[in-house]
C-alpha positions as CSV (number, residue, x, y, z in Angstrom):
1,M,-0.3,-0.2,0.2
2,E,2.7,2.7,0.7
3,T,4.4,2.2,-2.8
4,T,0.8,2.4,-4.3
5,T,0.2,6.1,-2.3
6,K,3.9,6.9,-2.2
7,F,3.3,6.8,-6.5
8,M,-0.2,8.1,-6.6
9,K,1.6,11.7,-4.9
10,D,4.4,12.0,-7.1
11,Q,1.9,11.7,-10.0
12,T,0.5,15.1,-11.6
13,I,-3.4,16.4,-11.2
14,D,-3.6,16.3,-14.9
15,Y,-2.0,12.8,-15.6
16,T,-4.3,11.6,-12.7
17,L,-7.3,13.2,-14.1
18,R,-6.6,12.1,-18.0
19,A,-5.8,7.9,-16.7
20,T,-8.9,8.2,-14.9
21,W,-11.0,9.4,-17.6
22,Q,-9.4,7.1,-19.7
23,A,-10.4,4.2,-17.9
24,V,-14.1,5.1,-17.5
25,A,-14.0,6.2,-21.1
26,R,-12.4,2.4,-21.8
27,M,-14.9,0.9,-19.3
28,Y,-18.0,2.7,-20.7
29,N,-17.2,1.7,-24.0
30,E,-16.6,-2.2,-23.2
31,Q,-20.3,-1.7,-21.6
32,A,-22.0,0.3,-24.8
33,K,-20.5,-2.5,-27.1
34,E,-22.6,-5.0,-25.6
35,F,-25.8,-2.8,-26.4
36,D,-23.6,-2.1,-29.9
37,S,-23.5,1.3,-29.3
38,T,-20.0,3.4,-27.9
39,M,-19.7,5.7,-25.3
40,A,-20.3,9.3,-27.5
41,V,-23.5,8.3,-28.3
42,G,-24.4,6.7,-25.1
43,F,-23.2,10.3,-23.7
44,T,-25.6,12.0,-26.0
45,L,-28.3,9.7,-25.8
46,L,-28.1,10.9,-22.3
47,S,-27.9,15.1,-23.3
48,I,-31.1,14.8,-25.1
49,D,-33.7,16.0,-23.5
50,P,-36.4,12.9,-23.8
51,K,-39.4,15.2,-23.4
52,G,-39.2,18.1,-25.7
53,G,-36.4,17.0,-27.3
54,T,-33.1,19.7,-27.4
55,P,-31.6,22.3,-29.6
56,S,-29.3,20.7,-31.9
57,T,-26.9,24.4,-31.5
58,A,-27.6,23.8,-27.5
59,L,-26.5,19.7,-27.1
60,G,-22.3,20.9,-28.5
61,P,-21.9,23.3,-25.5
62,K,-24.0,20.6,-22.8
63,M,-21.5,18.3,-23.3
64,G,-18.0,20.0,-24.4
65,M,-17.8,19.1,-27.5
66,E,-17.4,20.5,-31.1
67,A,-19.6,20.6,-33.5
68,T,-17.8,19.0,-36.3
69,S,-17.9,15.6,-33.9
70,L,-21.5,16.1,-32.4
71,S,-22.8,16.7,-36.2
72,R,-21.2,12.9,-37.3
73,I,-22.7,11.7,-33.8
74,L,-26.0,12.6,-34.7
75,K,-25.1,11.8,-38.2
76,S,-24.6,8.2,-37.1
77,M,-27.6,8.0,-34.5
78,D,-30.1,9.5,-36.8
79,Q,-28.8,6.1,-39.5
80,K,-29.2,3.8,-36.9
81,G,-32.9,5.1,-36.2
82,L,-32.4,6.7,-32.6
83,I,-33.1,10.2,-33.4
84,R,-35.2,12.4,-35.7
85,R,-35.0,16.1,-36.0
86,K,-37.4,18.4,-36.0
87,P,-37.5,22.2,-36.6
88,N,-37.9,24.4,-34.1
89,P,-40.9,26.0,-33.0
90,K,-39.3,28.1,-31.1
91,D,-36.9,29.3,-33.7
92,G,-37.2,28.8,-37.7
93,R,-33.6,28.4,-38.5
94,G,-33.3,25.5,-35.7
95,V,-33.4,22.3,-35.4
96,L,-34.9,20.0,-32.2
97,I,-33.2,16.8,-31.4
98,H,-36.0,14.5,-30.5
99,L,-35.2,10.7,-29.3
100,T,-37.3,7.9,-31.2
101,P,-38.6,5.3,-29.1
102,F,-35.9,2.7,-30.1
103,G,-33.5,6.3,-28.8
104,L,-35.4,6.2,-25.2
105,E,-34.9,2.6,-24.9
106,K,-30.5,2.5,-26.2
107,R,-30.7,5.8,-23.2
108,N,-32.4,3.8,-20.4
109,Q,-29.8,1.7,-21.2
110,S,-26.8,4.0,-20.7
111,K,-28.6,5.9,-18.0
112,A,-28.7,2.2,-16.3
113,V,-24.8,1.7,-16.7
114,V,-24.1,4.7,-15.7
115,L,-26.0,4.6,-12.5
116,Q,-24.9,1.2,-12.2
117,F,-21.0,3.0,-12.0
118,N,-22.0,6.0,-9.5
119,D,-24.1,3.2,-7.3
120,I,-20.4,1.0,-7.2
121,V,-18.4,4.4,-6.9
122,K,-20.6,5.4,-4.0
123,A,-20.7,2.5,-1.8
124,S,-16.9,2.2,-2.1
125,V,-16.0,5.7,-1.0
126,S,-17.1,7.6,1.9
127,E,-19.7,10.5,1.1
128,E,-16.7,12.8,3.3
129,K,-14.3,12.0,0.7
130,L,-16.7,12.1,-2.5
131,N,-18.1,15.6,-1.3
132,N,-14.4,16.2,-1.1
133,F,-13.2,15.1,-5.4
134,F,-17.0,16.8,-6.2
135,E,-14.8,20.2,-4.1
136,V,-12.3,19.8,-6.3
137,M,-13.3,19.3,-9.8
138,Q,-15.2,22.2,-9.1
139,T,-12.4,24.3,-7.7
140,I,-10.6,22.7,-11.2
141,N,-12.9,23.4,-13.1
142,S,-13.5,27.4,-11.8
143,L,-8.9,28.0,-11.8
144,I,-9.7,27.3,-15.6
145,T,-12.8,29.1,-16.3
146,E,-11.4,32.5,-14.8
147,R,-8.6,31.8,-16.5
148,K,-6.5,31.3,-13.1
149,I,-3.8,28.7,-14.0
150,H,-2.6,30.4,-17.5
151,P,-4.4,34.2,-17.4
152,N,-1.9,35.5,-20.5
153,E,-3.0,32.5,-23.2
154,T,-6.4,34.3,-25.4
155,T,-8.5,32.3,-27.1
156,N,-9.3,31.8,-30.8
């Protein structure tokens, strides 16, 4: 245990975040394969409002995804019959992404996988440690958003 603790202390924060996220993504992709899907499709299904649909322009920012990547995923989902696009009644130029009954079924499967992951982690980690984890993640996000880490960088 001492070696593991020392090793963890020597790692950088970004390395630990990246390695953990890659492990989670790999796990989700393995689960998604069982449903003939991918993690990206599951994440997209979970980001679409199952009742009223979601404006296509809101999905990218909601998911933290570039428009071109999202377009490929939506095209694939459309071809698989998971979604349908409808004109947005509130914005004539916009499109609402709606789940089909098949898409709703796949969304429910994705939700079950995510909830199972959360339940297992919550059963294995104390509430105090989880609260600390969320607090640290929120702090990191705030530092990045408020440009306190690399304040002189400019955005394009």
